[in-house]
C-alpha positions in Angstrom: 37.2 -86.2 77.6 37.0 -82.5 77.2 34.5 -80.1 79.3 34.2 -76.9 78.3 35.3 -75.5 81.4 38.8 -76.8 81.5 41.0 -73.9 80.4 44.8 -74.6 80.2 45.8 -71.3 78.1 47.3 -69.4 81.2 50.6 -68.8 81.2 50.9 -65.5 83.4 48.5 -64.1 86.0 47.9 -61.4 83.7 46.6 -64.2 81.1 44.4 -65.1 83.9 43.4 -61.6 85.0 42.6 -60.9 81.2 40.2 -64.0 81.7 39.1 -63.6 84.6 37.8 -59.5 84.0 35.8 -60.9 80.7 34.0 -63.9 83.1 33.3 -61.8 86.0 31.6 -63.8 88.7 33.2 -67.4 87.2 35.3 -69.0 89.6 38.7 -70.2 88.3 41.3 -73.2 90.0 44.0 -73.1 89.0 45.5 -77.3 89.7 49.5 -77.1 89.9 50.6 -80.2 89.1 53.6 -82.4 88.2 53.6 -85.5 86.4 56.3 -87.4 89.1 53.8 -86.1 92.4 52.1 -89.0 93.9 49.9 -87.4 95.7 49.0 -84.9 92.5 48.0 -88.3 91.1 46.5 -89.6 93.5 43.8 -86.6 93.2 43.3 -86.7 89.8 39.9 -88.6 89.8 38.7 -86.2 92.9 39.1 -82.8 90.2 38.0 -85.0 87.0 34.8 -85.4 89.4 34.7 -82.2 90.4 35.0 -81.1 86.8 31.8 -82.9 85.8 30.4 -81.6 88.8 31.2 -77.8 88.8 30.6 -76.5 85.2 30.3 -73.3 85.7 33.9 -73.2 87.4 36.8 -72.7 85.5 39.2 -75.2 86.0 43.2 -75.6 85.1 45.6 -77.3 85.3 49.2 -76.3 85.1 52.7 -78.4 85.0 55.3 -77.1 86.6 57.2 -78.6 85.1 56.3 -77.1 81.9 58.6 -73.9 80.6 55.0 -72.3 79.4 53.9 -72.2 82.8 57.0 -71.1 84.8 55.1 -67.4 85.2 52.4 -68.9 86.4 54.0 -70.5 89.5 56.4 -67.9 90.0 53.1 -65.7 89.9 51.9 -67.6 92.8 54.9 -68.8 94.2 54.4 -72.3 94.0 56.7 -74.3 96.1 55.2 -77.9 96.7 52.7 -79.9 94.8 49.8 -80.3 94.6 48.7 -76.5 95.3 45.1 -75.6 94.5 44.8 -71.4 93.7 40.7 -70.2 94.2 40.7 -67.1 92.0 37.2 -64.7 91.1 37.0 -61.1 89.5 40.7 -61.2 88.8 41.6 -61.7 92.7 43.0 -65.0 94.6 40.2 -65.9 97.3 42.6 -68.9 98.6 44.5 -71.4 98.6 45.2 -75.0 98.7 48.6 -76.9 99.7 48.1 -80.1 99.4 45.5 -83.0 98.5 42.8 -82.4 101.0 39.7 -83.0 99.1 37.3 -82.0 101.6 38.7 -78.7 102.4 39.1 -77.7 98.2 35.3 -79.6 98.2 34.5 -76.9 100.7 36.1 -74.0 98.7 34.3 -74.8 95.6 31.2 -75.3 97.6 31.5 -71.7 99.0 33.1 -69.8 95.7 30.9 -70.6 92.6 
């Protein structure tokens, strides 16, 4: 299942900034995850549901163990998973460390 609001091509903050600049007022939610992370796996169904619910939000899943995404992890100082970064108009708006579904939902509603 592939939705048009899923973009997993950001490999650095520069990539993200260029996309954000070309798509003004589009909220981007970066989901930093790992296959070995229990809380990351637990929240996956919730994130899939939000992708369906918030079609105007760009969701990007970033595997912290994938060498292609190390620049992104460093750019956003990722030290724990899951971490969710909310980004819009070339700026970081909010960050959630951990699988707090209520907080993620609130930030999606606030920033969409």
